N, C-alpha and C positions, 0 to 999 in steps of 0.2 A: 245405129242404135234406135230402138223403139222404146219409149218410156210410157209405162202404164200410170196414168195420172191418179188412179185410185190408191196407189202406193205412196203418194206424196202428201206430206202435211202442208199446212198453209204457207209456211216460210219457203219450203222447197218449191211449191207450186208457183209462188210469187217470183222467186228467183228465175224459174224457167220462163215464165211469161215475160219478165222485163228484159231477159237476155235474148229473146227471139222476136218480140214485137218492137222493132226498131226501124228508124228513129220514131219517137213518140212526141207529138205536140205537147206543150206544157200549158195548162191553164193556171196562170198565177192568180189565184182566187182571192179577192178581197170581200170581206163580209163585215157586218157590224152587229154586235150583240144587242139584245133588248135594252141593256143598260148603257149603250152608246160606245162600247169599246171596239175599236177597229182591229181586224185580224187579217193576216195574209198567209197563204199557204200555196206551194206549188203542187199541182195535181197533174200527173202525167198519164193517167187513164182518162183522156179528154178527147172528145171529138164532136163533129157536127152530126146531128141525127134528123134534121128536118130543114125544109126550105121556106115554106109558107104556112105558118110563121117560121122564121129562122129559129132553130132549136139546137142547143148544145147538150152534151152529156158529160157528167163527171162521175167517176167511180172512186169511192173512198174506203180505205181500210181504217180500223180503229187506231188509237194511240198505242204506244208501247205498253201501257198498263191495262189495255183492253177497253178503256172508256171511249166514248165517241169523240171525234175530233171537234175542236171549237168551230171549225168551218161548217160542219154538218149541223151542230147545235144551233149556230146562228142562222143558217138557212131555214131550219125548221121553225125557229122562233119568229123570224121576220119575213120569210118568203122572198128574200132578195139576195143577190150577189152580183159581183162584177168579175169578169176575167180579163187579165192584162197580158199582153204579148211579151214574152221574155226575149230580149235581144242581148247581145254580148255585153253592153255597158251595165246592164242590170243583172247579169248572170250570178254574180257572187251574192248580191242581196236576195235574189230568188232562192239560192241555195241555203242561205242562212235562215230564210223564213220557214224552212222545214223544221227548225228547232221547236221543241214543244214548250213554248212559252206558257206561263200560267194564264188563265182566262182573263184576268184583270189587267194584263199588259197590252198596251196599244202597240202593235207590232210595227206600224209605220214609224212611230217615235223610236222604238227600240232599234230599228234598222236605219234610221236617219233618212227616211224617204218622205218626199213631199206628197201631200194629198191633193187631189183635184176633185171637184164636186161632180156628181152625176146629175142628170136632168130629171129622171122619173123614179129613181130609187134612192133611198136614204143610206147609201153606202159610198165611201170614198173610193176613187180609183187611183192607180199609181200615175202621178203627173208625168213622169218621164217615159212611160210606156207608149210606144207609137200607135198602138191599137188597143182599145178596151171595149168590151161588150157590157152593157147594162142588162141584167137578166132578172126575171122573176121566176120563182120555182113553179114548174108545171106539174111535176110528180116526183115522189121519192119512193124508190123500190128497194126493199130488202133483198140481199143476195146471200144465200147461205146463212150461216149463223152469225156473222160479224160485219159483213160489208153492206154498202148501200150504193145505189146508183141514183143520181139526181139529174132530172131533165130540167133545163131552164129555157124559157122563151127569151130570145134576144130582142129587147125593146128599143135600145139605142146603140149605135156603133160610133165610137170616137176614133177617127183616123187622123194621124199627123198630116197637116195640109200638104207638105211637099211630096208625099207618096200617094196621095189620093187623086185619081184622075177621073174626070167625068167622060163617059163614052156612051154614045147612042142612048141617051136618056137614063143611063145607069152609072155605075161607078166601077172602077178597076183600081186595085191597089198595086203599086209598083213593087211587087214582092222582092224583086232582085236588089232593091235599094235597102232592104232591111237585113241587118246581121242577125238573123233568127237563130235561136238556140233550141235544140231538141234534146230529148232524153234518150240515152242508151240504156244499159243495165243500171249501174249506179253512177254513170258518168254522163257527160254532155257532149253534144256535137254542134259545131258551128256550120250552118247551112250556107256554103259559099261557092257552090258550083251549080250550074243549071245545064240541061241539055234536052234535046229532042231526039227521038229515035227515027231511023236506025243509026247506030254508030258504026264506024268502020271496024273490020275484024282486028286490025292491029291495035286500035285504041281500046277495044274491048279486052283484048289479051293483056295489054299493058296495065290495065286497072283491075282486072278480075283477080289477080293474084297478089296485089299489094295490100299490106296492112294499113289501117287508118294511121294518119300522122297525128302525133300528140302535140297540141299547142302548149301544154304545160311542161314539156321537156322531161317528164318522168319516164321511167323504164318502159319499154314496149309492152311487157307482160304485167304491168301494174293494174290492179283492179280494186276499187274500194270495197267490193263485196267480200274480198278476202281479208279485210282489215277488221280487227277486233271491235272497233268503234262503229262499224256499220250496223244498221238496224233495218229490218224489213218494214218497219212503220214509216221509214223515211226521216226519222229524227236524226239530227246531227248535233255535234257540240257547237256551242254558240260562237 
């Protein structure tokens, strides 16, 4: 099948992208409003875009009512944000943080999450996250009629002591020790296998035709995208 993207509306284009760019890293973004209210949001259009200085990119769509997300408003007002690594113990809290809370609600408090201070930005980070980046906004780029891309310079990196290894004057993170969670279409995946290439033919054959195994024990063909409560804005019931 060949799909002409000019025939797709925003929701259909979004569904196609999230179903084919997989797995995606999740930037669990903490910000703080000019009034001092903390916000959390999981952003799965998230990646690295530079090395010196280290730079990350976040792409954001509007809220379900078409207004700007609190995350983007806070970034624009303060020029600061932190990204927090989502691992399995925090996966439900990260999912719940996609709910569109009112701007005056402190989402750390609403979700029962402990805050930890940052060093060079006035934004809290998630205390239980094994890795957090302190970032300052480097640029904000409008995309189309509704979306924005934000580039942030990583000013400080917080890494859990037991997974941070010093090597040859630098640092290496013991990634295999982290139960990292990635985003699929509207679901999540636990990254719990590693490999180098090449793999044997038998091993390739045995895995290339297998469906993903569900940790939640739901039916094989279940998809949140097919549920009436699913929203392309990423909002979920609390």
